[in-house]
C-alpha positions as CSV (number, residue, x, y, z in Angstrom):
1,M,53.9,56.4,-29.1
2,K,53.5,53.5,-31.4
3,L,54.2,51.2,-28.5
4,R,51.4,52.7,-26.5
5,F,49.0,52.4,-29.4
6,L,50.0,48.7,-29.9
7,T,49.7,48.0,-26.2
8,A,46.2,49.6,-26.2
9,V,45.1,47.6,-29.2
10,A,46.5,44.4,-27.6
11,V,44.6,45.0,-24.4
12,A,41.4,45.7,-26.3
13,V,41.8,42.5,-28.3
14,M,42.4,40.5,-25.1
15,L,39.4,42.0,-23.4
16,A,37.3,41.3,-26.5
17,A,38.5,37.8,-26.5
18,C,37.6,37.3,-22.8
19,S,34.1,38.5,-23.3
20,T,33.2,36.3,-26.3
21,P,33.1,33.0,-24.4
22,K,30.8,34.4,-21.8
23,K,28.4,35.5,-24.5
24,Q,28.7,32.1,-26.1
25,E,28.2,30.3,-22.8
26,A,25.1,32.4,-22.1
27,A,23.7,31.6,-25.5
28,A,24.5,27.9,-25.1
29,V,22.7,27.9,-21.7
30,A,19.7,29.7,-23.1
31,A,19.5,27.2,-26.0
32,A,20.0,24.1,-23.8
33,P,16.9,22.2,-22.8
34,P,15.9,22.6,-19.1
35,P,17.2,19.9,-16.8
36,A,14.8,17.0,-16.3
37,A,12.7,17.3,-13.2
38,A,13.6,14.9,-10.5
39,P,11.0,12.1,-10.3
40,A,8.3,12.8,-7.7
41,A,8.7,10.8,-4.5
42,P,6.1,8.0,-4.4
43,R,3.1,8.9,-2.2
44,G,1.5,6.5,0.3
45,P,2.8,3.4,1.9
46,A,5.4,1.1,0.3
47,P,3.7,-1.7,-1.7
48,D,5.3,-4.4,0.5
49,S,4.2,-2.8,3.8
50,I,1.5,-3.9,6.2
51,E,0.0,-0.5,5.9
52,Y,-0.4,-0.9,2.2
53,F,-2.0,-4.3,2.7
54,N,-4.5,-2.9,5.3
55,T,-5.4,0.3,3.4
56,V,-5.0,-0.4,-0.3
57,V,-5.5,-4.2,-0.6
58,G,-8.0,-4.4,2.3
59,N,-7.8,-6.6,5.3
60,L,-11.5,-7.0,6.2
61,V,-14.5,-9.1,5.0
62,H,-17.9,-9.3,6.5
63,F,-20.4,-12.1,7.0
64,E,-24.2,-12.4,7.1
65,F,-25.9,-13.3,10.4
66,D,-25.1,-16.9,11.5
67,K,-23.2,-17.6,8.2
68,Y,-19.6,-18.2,7.3
69,D,-19.9,-18.2,3.5
70,V,-17.6,-15.7,1.7
71,T,-19.8,-13.4,-0.4
72,A,-19.0,-12.4,-4.0
73,A,-18.0,-8.9,-2.9
74,D,-15.7,-10.3,-0.3
75,Q,-14.2,-12.7,-2.8
76,A,-12.8,-9.7,-4.7
77,I,-11.1,-8.4,-1.5
78,L,-9.6,-11.9,-0.9
79,R,-8.4,-12.1,-4.5
80,G,-6.5,-8.9,-3.8
81,Q,-5.1,-10.4,-0.6
82,A,-4.0,-13.6,-2.3
83,T,-2.3,-11.6,-5.1
84,W,-0.4,-9.5,-2.5
85,L,0.5,-12.6,-0.4
86,N,1.8,-14.5,-3.5
87,Q,3.8,-11.4,-4.5
88,Y,5.4,-11.2,-1.0
89,P,6.1,-14.8,0.0
90,A,8.0,-13.9,3.2
91,R,4.8,-12.5,4.7
92,T,2.4,-14.6,6.7
93,V,-1.2,-13.8,7.8
94,T,-3.5,-14.7,10.7
95,I,-7.2,-14.7,9.9
96,E,-9.3,-13.5,12.9
97,G,-12.9,-14.7,13.0
98,H,-15.4,-12.4,14.8
99,C,-19.1,-12.6,15.6
100,D,-21.8,-10.2,16.9
101,E,-23.0,-10.3,20.5
102,R,-26.0,-12.7,19.9
103,G,-25.5,-16.3,20.8
104,T,-23.5,-18.0,23.5
105,R,-19.8,-17.6,23.9
106,E,-19.1,-21.2,22.9
107,Y,-21.4,-20.9,19.8
108,N,-19.7,-17.7,18.7
109,L,-16.2,-19.1,19.2
110,G,-17.2,-22.0,16.8
111,L,-18.8,-19.7,14.3
112,G,-15.8,-17.3,14.4
113,D,-13.5,-20.4,13.8
114,R,-15.6,-21.4,10.7
115,R,-15.5,-17.9,9.4
116,A,-11.7,-17.7,9.8
117,N,-11.3,-21.1,8.1
118,A,-13.6,-20.1,5.2
119,V,-11.3,-17.1,4.5
120,K,-8.2,-19.3,4.8
121,A,-9.7,-21.9,2.4
122,Y,-10.5,-19.2,-0.1
123,L,-6.9,-17.8,0.1
124,V,-5.4,-21.3,-0.2
125,S,-7.7,-22.0,-3.3
126,L,-6.0,-18.9,-4.9
127,G,-2.5,-20.3,-4.4
128,V,-1.5,-19.0,-1.0
129,N,0.5,-21.7,0.8
130,A,-1.6,-23.0,3.7
131,S,1.4,-23.0,6.0
132,R,1.5,-19.2,5.7
133,V,-2.1,-18.7,6.9
134,K,-3.1,-19.2,10.6
135,T,-6.6,-18.8,12.0
136,I,-8.0,-17.7,15.4
137,S,-11.5,-17.2,16.6
138,Y,-12.4,-14.4,19.0
139,G,-16.1,-15.1,18.8
140,K,-18.0,-12.1,20.3
141,E,-15.1,-11.1,22.6
142,R,-13.7,-8.2,20.5
143,P,-16.5,-6.1,19.0
144,T,-15.8,-3.0,17.0
145,C,-19.2,-1.6,17.8
146,V,-21.1,-2.1,21.1
147,A,-24.6,-0.9,20.3
148,S,-27.4,-3.5,20.2
149,A,-28.5,-2.7,16.7
150,E,-28.4,-4.5,13.3
151,D,-25.9,-2.0,11.7
152,C,-23.6,-2.5,14.6
153,W,-23.9,-6.3,14.7
154,G,-23.1,-6.3,10.9
155,K,-19.8,-4.5,11.6
156,N,-18.9,-7.2,14.2
157,R,-19.5,-10.2,12.0
158,R,-16.1,-10.0,10.2
159,G,-12.9,-11.7,9.3
160,I,-9.7,-9.7,9.6
161,S,-6.5,-10.6,7.9
162,T,-3.6,-9.6,10.1
163,V,-0.2,-9.6,8.3
164,Q,3.0,-10.4,10.1
């Protein structure tokens, strides 16, 4: 009988010993700080992408009627472009010069060329290597708006920086 009693006590002690670590584990888990949240995935385009350049930096400047001077507002956009281009030296850019529908084809091709070169000169003045910047004039051949109205013409008088 003593043997049964000792066996029962031994089993009880073993069972008690087995349950203690689980309680300690549960207490340790409850006291532990929560795991760090995984960092949120970045939203939007990658900073070195063409999409980022076009949407965040800005790829478009506008000109006044029959002018090719870079305005103060557009200088801010071009400073952003120069910063981006200097940060990613493997990228090149083509500046497209565009005009509205008024004027002859030849005149507008020349004006578009002067506009593209004005943008290039400004970018080069900000440290962009001239060999990375090409220019092309489309004159009035590629309008974004086709209505014969001043607000539409203003949209067509532009310089577009196209990154390669």
